[in-house]
N, C-alpha and C positions, 0 to 999 in steps of 0.2 A: 758071398752076398746073394741075397734072394732077389731074383729079377722082378718078381711081382711087387715086392716092397719098393724097389727102385722105380718102377713104372708108376706106382701109386704116388710116391713123393713128387715125381716129375709133374704128374697131372695136378697135384695140389698147388705146386709152385706156379704153374701156368694159370690155374684158376685165380689165385691171388693177384697175379699181375694183370689179369683181365679186369678184376674188380677195381683196381686203382687207375686204369686207363680212362681217359676222358673221350667221350664220343661226341663229336661235333657234327650236328646235323645241318645240312644246307637245305633250307626251305625256299620255295620259289613263289613269287607273287607276280601275276601277269597283269599289265595295264594296256590300255589302247590310247592312241593319240587324242581321240575325241571323247575321253572319259568325262562323265558328269561329276559335279562337285561332291554329291552325296556318295557315289561309288568310290571316288578318290579318298574321301575321309574314311570310309569303312575299310577299304583295303589298307590304307596307311595305318589305321589302328591295329589291324591284324599283324602288319609288319612290326609294329612297335611291341606287340605282345610276344611275337616270336623272338625278338631281340632280348626282351627282358627274361625269357626262359633260357637264354644262353645259346640259341641257334644262330647260325649265319643265315642271311636272307639274300637270295638272288632276285633282283627286281628286273623284269623283262618288259620292254615295250614292243608290242607286236604291230607291225605295219602291214596294211593290206592295200592292194591296188596302188592308187596314185599317192597314198599317204607317205610312201617311201621317199617322195620328192621333197618332203618337209621334215627332215630329221631334227630341226630345231624345236619342233613341237614335242618330240619325245625327250629331248635333252632337258627342256623346261620342266616336264613332268618329273623326270628323275631328279633334277635339282630341287624341286619342291618337296619330294619325298625325303631326300637327304636332309633338307633344312628342318622338316617337321619331326624327324626322329633324332636330331643331333644331340638331344639330352639323354638318349638311351644308347645310341650306337654311333658308328662312324663309317665312312666310306673306305672300303678296303681296295676295291678295283673300280676305278672311275669309269663312267659310261663309255662304251665303245660299240660301234656298229658291226654286226655280224650278219651279213645277208639282209633278211627282212626283219631282223630283231636287233634291238639295242639293249644291252645288259649292263647292270651295275651290281657289285657285290657289297653287301653291308655286313658289318661284324659288330657284335656286342661291344660297347665301350666300357670305359673304366667305371662309369656310374653303376652298371649292373654288377660288376665285380665287387665294388664297394658295398653295394646293397647285400650281396650274398655273404660277404665277410661280416657285415654288421649282424645279419640274421644268425650266422653261425656263432658269433660272440655272445649274442643274447641267449641262444640255446645253451651254450656252455655255462653261462651264469645261472640260468634256471636249474641246470643239473647240480651245480655247486650248492645252490640254495636248498634244493631237495635233500642233498646229502647232509647238509648242516642241520636241517630240521629233523631228519631221521636220527642223527647222532644225539641231538638235544633231547628228543623223545626217549631214546634208549637210556640216556643218563638220568632223566627224570624218573623213569621206571626203576632203575637201579637204586636211586636214592630213596624212592618210596618203599621199595622192598627192604632196604637196609633199615629204614626208620621203623617199619613194622617188626623187623627182627629185634631191634633194640628194645622196642616196647614189650615184646614177648619175653625177652631175657630179663627186663626190669620187673615185669609182672611175676615171673618165676622166682626171682630173688626175693621179692616181697612175700610171696607165699611161703618160701622156705624160712624166712625170718619169722613169719607169724607162727609157723609150725614149731620152730625152735622155742619161741616165747611161750607157747602153750604147754610145752612139755616141761 
């Protein structure tokens, strides 16, 4: 057995398995307890976009100074984020305090999976339609060429008949 060939086959198998693997990214969005409504909406839209792309999102509330004494403010913000993205994702790890930060992990929900499956189904249908139209065009060309062949043969037979009659 050729060792070089063996190594090549192994590398090709590894490459194929890496293609099929799913890479889940964890993106992070940081909020503050005293966030304004405009900033909250903007950051929440970004979180929603990340979830629709299929990434997990870690939402962090950063407390500074005496803000740490009011963790209910951070929890309220995290609950508002979870509620506003409920149509796209769901909470995987509920809010928990870690030192001066409170974190929550969001994961894409079934809605995004359904959306991706619907898109894939539409793409498959489009490919089938393209194949069918290509086959139909090929059949039409074949019929057109066969018709012209028949016309030529009928024209040739007419000429031969005329030649025979004249002789």
